[in-house]
C-alpha positions as CSV (number, residue, x, y, z in Angstrom):
1,X,0.0,0.0,0.0
2,X,2.9,2.3,0.9
3,X,4.6,1.5,-2.4
4,X,1.4,2.3,-4.3
5,X,1.0,5.6,-2.6
6,X,4.5,6.6,-3.3
7,X,4.1,5.7,-7.0
8,X,0.9,7.8,-7.2
9,X,2.7,10.7,-5.4
10,X,5.6,10.6,-7.9
11,X,3.2,10.5,-10.8
12,X,1.3,13.6,-9.6
13,X,4.5,15.6,-8.9
14,X,5.9,14.7,-12.3
15,X,2.8,15.8,-14.0
16,X,2.8,19.2,-12.3
17,X,6.5,19.8,-12.8
18,X,6.3,18.8,-16.4
19,X,3.7,21.4,-17.0
20,X,6.0,24.2,-15.9
21,X,9.2,25.1,-17.8
22,X,12.3,23.9,-16.0
23,X,13.9,27.4,-15.6
24,X,10.7,28.8,-14.1
25,X,9.9,26.0,-11.6
26,X,10.9,27.9,-8.5
27,X,9.3,31.3,-9.3
28,X,6.3,30.5,-11.6
29,X,3.0,31.1,-9.8
30,X,0.3,28.5,-10.0
31,X,-1.8,30.9,-12.2
32,X,0.9,30.5,-14.8
33,X,-0.5,27.0,-15.6
34,X,-2.5,27.2,-18.8
35,X,-6.1,25.9,-18.7
36,X,-5.1,22.9,-20.8
37,X,-2.2,22.0,-18.6
38,X,-4.3,22.5,-15.5
39,X,-7.0,20.2,-17.0
40,X,-4.4,17.5,-17.7
41,X,-2.9,17.8,-14.2
42,X,-6.3,17.4,-12.6
43,X,-6.9,14.3,-14.8
44,X,-3.7,12.7,-13.6
45,X,-4.7,13.4,-10.0
46,X,-8.1,11.8,-10.5
47,X,-6.6,8.7,-12.1
48,X,-4.0,8.4,-9.4
49,X,-6.6,8.7,-6.6
50,X,-8.8,6.1,-8.4
51,X,-5.8,3.7,-8.6
52,X,-5.1,4.2,-4.9
53,X,-8.7,3.5,-4.0
54,X,-8.8,0.4,-6.2
55,X,-5.6,-1.1,-4.7
56,X,-6.6,-0.2,-1.1
57,X,-9.9,-2.1,-1.5
58,X,-8.2,-5.4,-2.6
59,X,-7.7,-8.2,-0.1
60,X,-4.1,-8.3,1.3
61,X,-2.8,-11.1,-1.0
62,X,-4.9,-10.5,-4.0
63,X,-2.4,-8.4,-5.8
64,X,0.4,-10.9,-5.6
65,X,-1.7,-14.0,-5.7
66,X,-4.5,-13.2,-8.1
67,X,-4.4,-9.9,-10.0
68,X,-1.1,-10.4,-11.8
69,X,-0.9,-14.2,-11.8
70,X,-2.9,-14.4,-15.0
71,X,-0.1,-12.5,-16.8
72,X,2.6,-14.9,-15.6
73,X,3.6,-17.3,-18.3
74,X,3.0,-20.9,-17.2
75,X,5.9,-23.2,-17.2
76,X,5.8,-25.5,-20.2
77,X,4.9,-29.0,-19.2
78,X,6.9,-32.1,-20.2
79,X,5.0,-34.8,-22.2
80,X,2.3,-36.5,-20.2
81,X,4.3,-39.7,-20.3
82,X,6.9,-38.1,-18.1
83,X,4.5,-37.8,-15.1
84,X,2.1,-40.8,-15.2
85,X,4.6,-43.6,-14.4
86,X,5.8,-41.7,-11.3
87,X,2.2,-41.2,-10.2
88,X,1.6,-45.0,-10.6
89,X,4.7,-45.8,-8.6
90,X,3.7,-43.3,-5.9
91,X,0.3,-45.0,-5.6
92,X,2.1,-48.3,-5.1
93,X,4.3,-46.8,-2.4
94,X,1.3,-45.6,-0.5
95,X,-0.2,-49.1,-0.8
96,X,3.0,-50.6,0.6
97,X,2.7,-48.5,3.7
98,X,-0.8,-50.0,4.3
99,X,0.7,-53.5,4.2
100,X,3.4,-52.5,6.6
101,X,0.9,-51.3,9.2
102,X,0.0,-55.0,9.8
103,X,3.4,-55.9,11.3
104,X,3.9,-56.2,15.1
105,X,6.0,-53.1,15.4
106,X,5.3,-50.6,12.7
107,X,8.1,-48.2,11.9
108,X,6.0,-45.0,11.7
109,X,9.0,-42.6,11.4
110,X,10.3,-44.7,8.5
111,X,7.0,-44.6,6.8
112,X,7.0,-40.8,6.9
113,X,10.4,-40.8,5.2
114,X,9.2,-43.3,2.7
115,X,6.4,-40.9,1.7
116,X,9.2,-38.4,0.9
117,X,11.5,-40.7,-1.1
118,X,11.7,-42.2,-4.6
119,X,8.7,-41.5,-6.9
120,X,6.7,-40.0,-4.0
121,X,9.3,-37.2,-3.5
122,X,7.8,-35.3,-6.4
123,X,4.3,-36.7,-6.5
124,X,2.7,-33.3,-5.7
125,X,4.0,-31.7,-8.9
126,X,3.4,-34.9,-10.9
127,X,-0.3,-35.2,-10.0
128,X,-0.8,-31.4,-10.6
129,X,0.8,-31.8,-14.1
130,X,-1.5,-34.8,-14.9
131,X,-4.5,-32.7,-13.7
132,X,-3.4,-29.8,-16.0
133,X,-3.4,-32.2,-19.0
134,X,-6.9,-33.4,-17.9
135,X,-8.0,-29.8,-17.8
136,X,-6.9,-29.3,-21.4
137,X,-9.0,-32.3,-22.2
138,X,-12.1,-30.9,-20.6
139,X,-11.9,-32.9,-17.3
140,X,-10.2,-30.3,-15.2
141,X,-12.9,-30.1,-12.4
142,X,-12.7,-33.8,-11.7
143,X,-9.0,-34.0,-11.9
144,X,-8.6,-30.9,-9.6
145,X,-10.9,-32.5,-7.0
146,X,-8.9,-35.7,-7.2
147,X,-5.7,-33.8,-6.6
148,X,-7.1,-31.9,-3.6
149,X,-8.6,-35.1,-2.1
150,X,-5.3,-37.0,-2.5
151,X,-3.1,-34.3,-1.1
152,X,-5.4,-33.8,1.9
153,X,-5.4,-37.5,2.6
154,X,-1.6,-37.8,2.3
155,X,-1.1,-34.8,4.6
156,X,-3.5,-36.3,7.2
157,X,-1.7,-39.6,6.9
158,X,1.6,-38.0,7.5
159,X,0.2,-36.2,10.6
160,X,-1.1,-39.5,11.9
161,X,2.3,-41.2,11.3
162,X,4.0,-38.4,13.2
163,X,1.7,-38.7,16.1
164,X,2.0,-42.5,16.2
165,X,5.8,-42.2,16.2
166,X,5.4,-40.1,19.4
167,X,3.2,-42.9,20.9
168,X,-0.1,-41.0,20.5
169,X,-2.7,-43.7,21.0
170,X,-5.3,-41.7,19.0
171,X,-3.3,-42.2,15.8
172,X,-4.6,-45.6,15.1
173,X,-3.8,-47.9,12.2
174,X,-7.5,-47.9,11.2
175,X,-7.4,-44.1,10.7
176,X,-4.2,-44.4,8.7
177,X,-5.8,-47.1,6.4
178,X,-8.8,-44.8,5.8
179,X,-6.5,-42.0,4.6
180,X,-4.5,-44.4,2.5
181,X,-7.7,-45.7,0.9
182,X,-8.8,-42.1,0.1
183,X,-5.5,-41.2,-1.4
184,X,-5.3,-44.4,-3.5
185,X,-8.9,-44.0,-4.8
186,X,-8.2,-40.3,-5.7
187,X,-5.2,-41.4,-7.7
188,X,-7.2,-44.1,-9.4
189,X,-9.8,-41.4,-10.4
190,X,-7.0,-39.1,-11.6
191,X,-5.4,-41.8,-13.7
192,X,-8.7,-42.4,-15.4
193,X,-8.4,-39.0,-17.1
194,X,-5.2,-40.2,-18.8
195,X,-5.6,-41.5,-22.4
196,X,-5.6,-45.3,-22.6
197,X,-2.5,-45.6,-24.7
198,X,-0.5,-43.4,-22.4
199,X,-1.8,-45.1,-19.3
200,X,-0.9,-48.6,-20.7
201,X,2.6,-47.5,-21.6
202,X,3.1,-45.9,-18.3
203,X,2.0,-49.0,-16.4
204,X,4.5,-51.0,-18.4
205,X,7.3,-48.5,-17.6
206,X,6.4,-48.5,-13.9
207,X,6.3,-52.3,-13.8
208,X,9.8,-52.5,-15.5
209,X,11.1,-49.9,-13.0
210,X,9.9,-52.1,-10.0
211,X,11.0,-55.4,-11.5
212,X,14.2,-54.6,-13.6
213,X,15.4,-58.2,-13.6
214,X,12.1,-60.0,-14.1
215,X,12.3,-59.9,-17.9
216,X,13.9,-58.0,-20.7
217,X,12.6,-54.4,-21.1
218,X,11.0,-53.9,-24.6
219,X,13.1,-51.7,-26.8
220,X,10.3,-49.1,-27.2
221,X,10.1,-48.7,-23.4
222,X,13.8,-48.8,-22.7
223,X,14.5,-45.1,-23.3
224,X,11.4,-44.1,-21.3
225,X,12.5,-46.3,-18.4
226,X,16.0,-44.8,-18.4
227,X,14.6,-41.3,-18.3
228,X,12.3,-42.2,-15.4
229,X,15.2,-43.8,-13.5
230,X,17.3,-40.7,-14.1
231,X,14.5,-38.5,-12.7
232,X,13.8,-40.7,-9.7
């Protein structure tokens, strides 16, 4: 607000000073302003005051977060195939945590680290990228809801794991499984927005990533798999 006021003040002063010859600035009376210059100066004042009023009536973060965001060029996305295999692998990671909750002494602190490693380390940006592709295909609302639901569930799961690692009895395995189920279902729904050919190829890449020695990787998938491995 202070910066805006300063800008308006400078604009007003410049307008008045520009209307008076430089060598007469100190001694020229106000009546020396011509009717035309006076009219223009008043117009600048009116516009400046209007801008001040407009910015002062905006919510605190709307200028940085909303008004100018539309003019910021979006980062160009990689091909959809670059994100989907990692999303599939993240979903499998989350499922593995659910299985691990069945052991006698669950390692809650380790599970929290597991949610931040491997494919899951960048899953937030990956699922948002998939949702953006879905938006381009006309399914943006569904995909956006899936992303929000997944992120909320994973954050709540992380909170439960933290509390359980501190021996908080209210952070039960049952609640954790509910959050896991919500996150997995949200990812299932998000992946349904992916074209079938891209999804099938991505599943094959993810399977090869998890089982590199099970069989020979098809040549057409080999380069994609190497790129995924380099990223992860």
